[in-house]
KEGULUM-39641 format. One line per 3 residues: number of its first residue (from 1); their letters; for each residue x, y, z of N, C-alpha, C. Coordinates in steps of 0.001 Angstrom, whole numbers. Layout:
BEGIN
NUM	a	X:Y:Z:X:Y:Z:X:Y:Z | ...
// end
This chain:
BEGIN
1	xxx	151063:30459:-84330:149743:30954:-84697:149394:32137:-83817 | 149192:33286:-84344:148860:34483:-83602:147358:34714:-83597 | 146879:35261:-82490:145474:35646:-82441:145325:36980:-83135
4	xxx	144338:37113:-83953:144086:38358:-84651:142623:38750:-84464 | 142379:40048:-84278:141011:40510:-84045:140102:40256:-85228 | 140701:40131:-86422:139882:39914:-87607:139805:38446:-88001
7	xxx	140151:37569:-87041:140189:36144:-87372:138811:35505:-87391 | 137776:36272:-87046:136424:35721:-87117:135879:35463:-85735 | 134648:35811:-85503:134052:35588:-84207:133912:34105:-83915
10	xxx	134129:33749:-82666:134202:32339:-82315:132864:31630:-82404 | 131744:32403:-82320:130473:31676:-82338:130277:30900:-83624 | 130919:31347:-84710:130798:30594:-85959:131447:29222:-85819
13	xxx	132635:29195:-85150:133291:27931:-84906:132458:27048:-83986 | 131785:27684:-82984:130961:26941:-82053:129844:26213:-82785 | 129170:26914:-83671:128059:26287:-84384:128527:25184:-85320
16	xxx	129818:25212:-85669:130367:24150:-86506:131041:23074:-85666 | 130753:23052:-84361:131300:22032:-83487:132734:22276:-83077 | 133179:23525:-83087:134564:23839:-82760:134638:24763:-81551
19	xxx	133845:24471:-80541:133779:25325:-79356:135121:25426:-78656 | 135833:24312:-78522:137104:24334:-77806:138083:25309:-78455 | 138206:25223:-79774:139120:26125:-80475:138655:27570:-80373
22	xxx	137345:27774:-80422:136804:29125:-80299:137157:29729:-78948 | 137082:28939:-77895:137406:29428:-76557:138900:29721:-76421 | 139733:28876:-77016:141176:29122:-76974:141524:30427:-77679
25	xxx	140929:30655:-78835:141195:31892:-79570:140654:33106:-78829 | 139484:32956:-78220:138921:34055:-77442:139818:34397:-76263 | 140299:33383:-75568:141172:33616:-74424:142498:34242:-74861
28	xxx	143031:33817:-76004:144261:34433:-76516:144049:35921:-76772 | 142907:36267:-77317:142611:37665:-77550:142538:38457:-76259 | 141926:37871:-75239:141824:38544:-73949:143188:38682:-73289
31	xxx	144038:37667:-73429:145392:37755:-72882:146164:38875:-73567 | 146041:38957:-74888:146729:40008:-75628:146260:41388:-75192 | 144990:41485:-74829:144412:42780:-74471:144604:43120:-72998
34	xxx	144451:42120:-72118:144398:42401:-70686:145433:41650:-69858 | 146184:40742:-70482:147112:39932:-69720:146439:38670:-69227 | 147224:37664:-68811:146639:36382:-68420:145791:36444:-67151
37	xxx	145951:37491:-66352:145153:37593:-65133:144024:38591:-65230 | 143788:39137:-66427:142843:40225:-66562:141473:39859:-67070 | 141134:38584:-67079:139818:38192:-67577:139318:36980:-66808
40	xxx	138029:36751:-66877:137403:35620:-66203:136993:34557:-67210 | 136587:33422:-66693:136075:32341:-67535:134849:32823:-68302 | 134012:33602:-67609:132802:34137:-68257:133167:35115:-69376
43	xxx	134242:35875:-69175:134693:36791:-70227:135080:36011:-71490 | 135756:34896:-71295:136151:34078:-72446:134922:33535:-73170 | 133929:33120:-72399:132693:32614:-73010:132001:33726:-73797
46	xxx	131943:34912:-73204:131289:36039:-73879:132037:36398:-75162 | 133367:36425:-75099:134168:36727:-76284:133939:35684:-77375 | 133733:34438:-76963:133496:33359:-77923:132060:33342:-78434
49	xxx	131190:34150:-77804:129803:34218:-78249:128957:33060:-77786 | 129298:32483:-76615:128526:31353:-76091:128090:31667:-74665 | 127251:30829:-74122:126747:31033:-72771:127843:30783:-71745
52	xxx	127736:31331:-70536:128756:31116:-69507:128967:29649:-69151 | 127941:28830:-69369:128057:27408:-69035:128750:26600:-70121 | 128760:27107:-71350:129283:26336:-72478:130752:25929:-72336
55	xxx	131656:26778:-71802:133066:26380:-71713:133314:25127:-70881 | 132408:24824:-69961:132606:23658:-69108:132503:22344:-69875 | 132088:22401:-71108:132085:21187:-71933:133511:20728:-72236
58	xxx	134461:21665:-72206:135834:21337:-72581:136868:21654:-71507 | 136571:22584:-70603:137557:23001:-69610:136930:23020:-68223 | 137673:22523:-67259:137170:22478:-65884:136969:23892:-65338
61	xxx	137911:24776:-65631:137843:26147:-65145:138809:27004:-65959 | 138958:28244:-65543:139826:29174:-66256:141276:28705:-66261 | 141729:28112:-65162:143116:27636:-65094:143383:26554:-66129
64	xxx	142418:25679:-66332:142612:24632:-67329:142638:25226:-68739 | 141848:26258:-68965:141877:26954:-70251:143251:27595:-70467 | 143773:28291:-69463:145097:28900:-69565:146184:27850:-69748
67	xxx	146029:26721:-69065:146993:25643:-69188:147045:25118:-70616 | 145881:24998:-71255:145836:24524:-72633:146515:25512:-73580 | 146322:26802:-73319:146975:27814:-74139:148487:27770:-73940
70	xxx	148918:27651:-72690:150355:27568:-72414:150962:26343:-73077 | 150261:25215:-73034:150766:23997:-73673:150939:24209:-75174 | 149945:24800:-75808:150053:25063:-77240:151215:26022:-77520
73	xxx	151396:26992:-76649:152514:27912:-76819:153849:27211:-76753 | 154020:26334:-75770:155280:25603:-75648:155514:24679:-76840 | 154445:24094:-77349:154590:23233:-78528:155091:24034:-79728
76	xxx	154539:25221:-79923:155001:26059:-81025:156415:26576:-80761 | 156701:26879:-79510:158021:27345:-79108:159073:26284:-79430 | 158763:25034:-79127:159687:23937:-79426:159980:23856:-80923
79	xxx	158950:23985:-81729:159139:23922:-83186:160060:25041:-83657 | 159841:26236:-83154:160645:27393:-83549:162103:27210:-83123 | 162330:26798:-81873:163698:26640:-81378:164413:25483:-82079
82	xxx	163694:24398:-82339:164301:23251:-83011:164755:23623:-84417 | 163912:24366:-85129:164281:24795:-86479:165500:25705:-86441 | 165559:26580:-85446:166699:27491:-85329:167979:26743:-84981
85	xxx	167895:25773:-84105:169069:25006:-83688:169600:24144:-84830 | 168711:23488:-85551:169075:22695:-86734:170226:21740:-86435 | 170156:21123:-85271:171169:20148:-84844:172586:20724:-84887
88	xxx	172691:22017:-84607:174011:22621:-84485:174721:22927:-85782 | 173989:22944:-86899:174620:23242:-88193:174625:24741:-88466 | 175613:25292:-89160:176823:24636:-89669:177896:24471:-88602
91	xxx	177762:25216:-87495:178664:25029:-86362:177900:25422:-85101 | 178407:24995:-83964:177689:25146:-82701:177388:26599:-82369 | 178380:27459:-82496:178206:28844:-82083:177190:29561:-82970
94	xxx	177278:29379:-84288:176330:30015:-85199:174910:29523:-84938 | 174769:28223:-84727:173446:27663:-84455:172904:28180:-83128 | 173780:28318:-82146:173360:28817:-80847:172864:30257:-80948
97	xxx	173530:31057:-81754:173091:32438:-81953:171699:32474:-82587 | 171419:31543:-83502:170089:31491:-84116:169017:31168:-83082 | 169353:30289:-82144:168388:29929:-81104:168025:31158:-80281
100	xxx	169024:31959:-79933:168746:33172:-79172:167834:34126:-79926 | 168100:34306:-81207:167261:35185:-82023:165842:34622:-82151 | 165727:33306:-82278:164410:32677:-82388:163622:32837:-81098
103	xxx	164307:32753:-79967:163658:32947:-78668:163027:34331:-78604 | 163803:35345:-78960:163299:36717:-78918:162183:36937:-79933 | 162326:36327:-81102:161303:36486:-82139:159972:35898:-81680
106	xxx	160009:34767:-80992:158766:34171:-80517:158091:35082:-79496 | 158866:35626:-78557:158290:36523:-77551:157685:37754:-78202 | 158320:38237:-79262:157837:39437:-79948:156589:39133:-80792
109	xxx	156609:38012:-81489:155534:37698:-82424:154325:37052:-81770 | 154542:36411:-80623:153447:35697:-79948:153359:36118:-78482 | 153134:37403:-78210:153133:37859:-76810:152044:37228:-75960
112	xxx	150895:36899:-76558:149827:36283:-75768:150226:34874:-75336 | 150762:34091:-76253:151249:32764:-75877:152369:32881:-74841 | 153287:33801:-75060:154424:33954:-74154:153946:34305:-72742
115	xxx	152951:35173:-72657:152399:35520:-71346:151735:34320:-70683 | 150983:33555:-71453:150336:32369:-70889:151367:31358:-70406 | 152466:31228:-71138:153504:30258:-70789:154257:30642:-69523
118	xxx	154550:31939:-69362:155475:32354:-68306:154892:33305:-67261 | 153699:33833:-67496:153175:34846:-66579:151782:34543:-66056 | 151237:33401:-66387:149860:33098:-65994:149756:32578:-64564
121	xxx	150874:32174:-63982:150838:31624:-62632:150377:30184:-62577 | 150174:29560:-63737:149754:28158:-63771:150945:27280:-63378 | 150804:26421:-62356:151918:25535:-61972:152163:24474:-63043
124	xxx	153275:24594:-63733:153561:23695:-64852:153624:22247:-64400 | 154218:22006:-63230:154408:20626:-62794:153122:19971:-62312 | 152023:20712:-62246:150746:20131:-61837:149983:19525:-63005
127	xxx	150483:19756:-64223:149830:19245:-65428:150870:18484:-66242 | 150818:17157:-66243:151854:16368:-66922:152011:16708:-68403 | 150919:16984:-69100:151006:17302:-70521:151684:18640:-70744
130	xxx	151324:19623:-69924:151962:20941:-70006:153431:20836:-69627 | 153717:20064:-68594:155100:19885:-68149:155945:19272:-69261 | 155408:18277:-69938:156147:17614:-71012:156426:18578:-72160
133	xxx	155437:19391:-72523:155638:20362:-73601:156695:21386:-73218 | 156655:21823:-71968:157647:22783:-71481:159051:22191:-71512 | 159177:20949:-71075:160488:20303:-71040:161053:20092:-72440
136	xxx	160203:19742:-73395:160687:19545:-74762:161262:20841:-75333 | 160601:21961:-75038:161123:23244:-75507:162443:23567:-74830 | 162510:23379:-73515:163747:23670:-72796:164884:22764:-73240
139	xxx	164558:21537:-73606:165607:20588:-74004:166351:21023:-75265 | 165731:21866:-76083:166452:22401:-77238:167587:23301:-76752 | 167289:24151:-75764:168323:25013:-75187:169374:24165:-74477
142	xxx	168928:23114:-73811:169885:22253:-73114:170814:21549:-74094 | 170274:21089:-75221:171111:20433:-76225:172181:21387:-76743 | 171793:22647:-76973:172759:23644:-77427:173819:23885:-76358
145	xxx	173401:23950:-75101:174346:24174:-74009:175318:23004:-73871 | 174832:21792:-74092:175717:20622:-74017:176800:20687:-75089 | 176423:21131:-76278:177425:21275:-77341:178437:22356:-76978
148	xxx	177944:23465:-76435:178852:24529:-76030:179783:24066:-74917 | 179225:23315:-73963:180036:22830:-72852:181176:21960:-73358 | 180910:21171:-74387:181944:20300:-74939:183059:21086:-75617
151	xxx	182794:22346:-75947:183787:23174:-76616:184578:24059:-75667 | 184309:23963:-74383:185062:24764:-73419:186544:24455:-73544 | 187402:25475:-73594:188842:25233:-73754:189389:24308:-72681
154	xxx	190352:23456:-73026:190935:22516:-72058:191500:23238:-70832 | 191252:22647:-69678:191794:23193:-68442:190981:24308:-67826 | 189887:24709:-68480:189056:25798:-67963:187853:25197:-67235
157	xxx	187643:25643:-66005:186498:25148:-65247:185206:25617:-65899 | 184236:24754:-65939:182936:25125:-66489:181833:24500:-65651 | 180647:25103:-65657:179523:24502:-64945:178994:23301:-65716
160	xxx	178192:22458:-65072:177531:21372:-65814:176663:21948:-66931 | 176423:21151:-67954:175649:21608:-69104:174260:22084:-68699 | 173626:21389:-67745:172290:21805:-67316:172339:23199:-66699
163	xxx	173344:23467:-65891:173461:24794:-65288:173713:25850:-66355 | 174544:25510:-67352:174758:26447:-68454:173447:26747:-69161 | 172652:25715:-69404:171367:25908:-70076:170460:26827:-69264
166	xxx	170448:26646:-67946:169617:27493:-67086:170125:28927:-67071 | 171445:29104:-67055:172008:30460:-67112:171581:31167:-68402 | 171747:30470:-69518:171465:31072:-70820:169965:31308:-70996
169	xxx	169157:30363:-70539:167711:30536:-70595:167288:31759:-69786 | 167872:31923:-68573:167522:33066:-67739:167860:34380:-68433 | 169006:34418:-69083:169410:35623:-69800:168455:35910:-70956
172	xxx	168153:34889:-71759:167255:35078:-72897:165859:35483:-72430 | 165378:34847:-71368:164045:35161:-70874:163986:36589:-70339 | 165036:37027:-69650:165059:38387:-69136:165020:39419:-70242
175	xxx	165830:39220:-71275:165837:40158:-72406:164483:40136:-73114 | 163944:38935:-73324:162659:38821:-74020:161543:39500:-73233 | 161507:39280:-71926:160425:39819:-71103:160501:41335:-70972
178	xxx	161705:41871:-70864:161861:43306:-70642:161920:44129:-71920 | 162537:43564:-72954:162836:44387:-74120:162370:43804:-75458 | 162062:42519:-75502:161812:41891:-76791:160385:41528:-77058
181	xxx	159442:42075:-76276:158050:41684:-76431:157362:42481:-77519 | 156224:41976:-77959:155450:42666:-78976:154216:43328:-78416 | 154200:43609:-77109:153033:44248:-76497:153463:45476:-75699
184	xxx	152549:46014:-74905:152814:47252:-74179:153854:47084:-73073 | 154182:45846:-72705:155159:45622:-71651:156592:45841:-72120 | 156762:45989:-73423:158116:46160:-73949:158708:47493:-73500
187	xxx	159955:47465:-73040:160651:48674:-72610:161545:49185:-73728 | 161741:50493:-73755:162588:51081:-74773:164045:50755:-74484 | 164801:50595:-75546:166191:50179:-75422:166994:50854:-76528
190	xxx	168193:51409:-76195:168990:52091:-77216:169760:51135:-78123 | 169333:49896:-78183:169930:48887:-79048:168863:47843:-79298 | 169103:46929:-80208:168109:45890:-80438:168193:44837:-79333
193	xxx	167079:44185:-79024:167133:43089:-78054:168122:42001:-78480 | 168219:41766:-79796:169156:40754:-80288:170594:41139:-79964 | 170929:42416:-80122:172280:42871:-79792:172553:42739:-78295
196	xxx	171558:43056:-77484:171722:42951:-76031:171959:41500:-75619 | 171153:40587:-76170:171306:39179:-75831:172650:38644:-76310 | 173042:39004:-77530:174319:38542:-78059:175479:39013:-77184
199	xxx	175429:40269:-76744:176490:40801:-75892:176527:40080:-74546 | 175344:39827:-73989:175291:39136:-72702:175833:37724:-72782 | 175470:37009:-73832:175961:35640:-73999:177468:35643:-74253
202	xxx	177949:36628:-75022:179384:36718:-75286:180160:36917:-73990 | 179676:37797:-73125:180334:38020:-71834:180337:36728:-71018 | 179208:36034:-71036:179103:34778:-70283:180101:33750:-70811
205	xxx	180154:33585:-72138:181047:32583:-72717:182515:32964:-72527 | 182808:34244:-72602:184187:34658:-72358:184603:34342:-70930 | 183639:34422:-69999:183929:34043:-68619:184257:32569:-68470
208	xxx	183821:31768:-69444:184141:30336:-69441:185377:30030:-70278 | 186036:31061:-70795:187276:30855:-71526:187158:30847:-73024 | 185959:31145:-73566:185825:31218:-75011:186471:32496:-75530
211	xxx	186974:32440:-76757:187563:33625:-77368:186461:34523:-77898 | 186712:35826:-78092:185697:36730:-78648:185224:36298:-80029 | 186053:35527:-80734:185678:35104:-82080:184647:33988:-82085
214	xxx	184308:33452:-80923:183218:32477:-80920:183546:31146:-80289 | 184690:30993:-79632:184899:29784:-78861:186026:28934:-79371 | 186156:27805:-78771:187204:26872:-79144:186849:26172:-80438
217	xxx	187827:25533:-81035:187588:24834:-82298:186661:23655:-82081 | 185810:23389:-83064:184868:22276:-82951:185576:20944:-82767 | 186755:20809:-83281:187433:19519:-83266:188134:19215:-81955
220	xxx	188066:20127:-80951:188802:19929:-79721:187897:20017:-78508 | 187008:19036:-78337:186153:19065:-77155:186982:18848:-75897 | 186506:19376:-74779:187222:19254:-73517:187148:17828:-72995
223	xxx	188268:17331:-72522:188284:16026:-71877:187590:16135:-70526 | 187114:15017:-70016:186400:15019:-68748:187363:15341:-67619 | 187116:16443:-66879:187966:16872:-65787:187101:17439:-64684
226	xxx	187647:17533:-63468:186905:18219:-62414:186602:19641:-62861 | 185435:20141:-62509:184994:21434:-63029:185066:22531:-61989 | 186016:22456:-61078:186249:23535:-60140:185047:23814:-59265
229	xxx	184669:25089:-59139:183606:25467:-58202:182237:24933:-58553 | 182032:24437:-59782:180714:23931:-60170:180569:22425:-59950 | 181613:21764:-59519:181519:20337:-59284:181821:19530:-60532
232	xxx	181486:18264:-60490:181803:17347:-61590:180891:17611:-62770 | 181447:17717:-63987:180601:17925:-65176:179611:16783:-65347 | 178444:17117:-65884:177422:16102:-66167:177172:16054:-67655
235	x	176851:14881:-68137:176552:14720:-69577:175258:15400:-69893
// end
């Protein structure tokens, strides 16, 4: 769900008993315009067309408002990544490529949510509900990494699946933040962000012994072996 300037002033929602949603939409608009650190709680109230005291009916402070936006962002992010992964169909590598494209598409299409999720400075682990939403989204990437790890060619050292997931997430997040955004923070690039991410992941997988054509055969998962410099593989 994207915030749009023509989506209607929030005071109408307030008078219909929808103050919380009005404040969330107002804050999303301010994030899109000024970034997650560029507005105050009072600014959100003013944008929503209510008194400065009204937001306290639903949110303790500005951080709690940002936390709610980040949680909603992660929930939508999980839906997008899950649909792209599609339980690894028709094959692991093709499904994994879709996840990467979906990651970039979310950052491009929902820059306000993306900023709230990753740039607001809200400590995720301080809010159990936000933490759970964040973990569910990350677990889609982890599931894909576990499938890829199982396809590592026999005899080739590989990192644990969790480490692979963190490596790939870091790469996707870097490309999305620098080149794949839909706001003024996007940097110019002589190629598409999708091409950049695909090339980066290909280099990474080739370093683990995958062929340029997309990896080992699905029918030959690696047997459990010591994983060299990364230690013992983890499920």
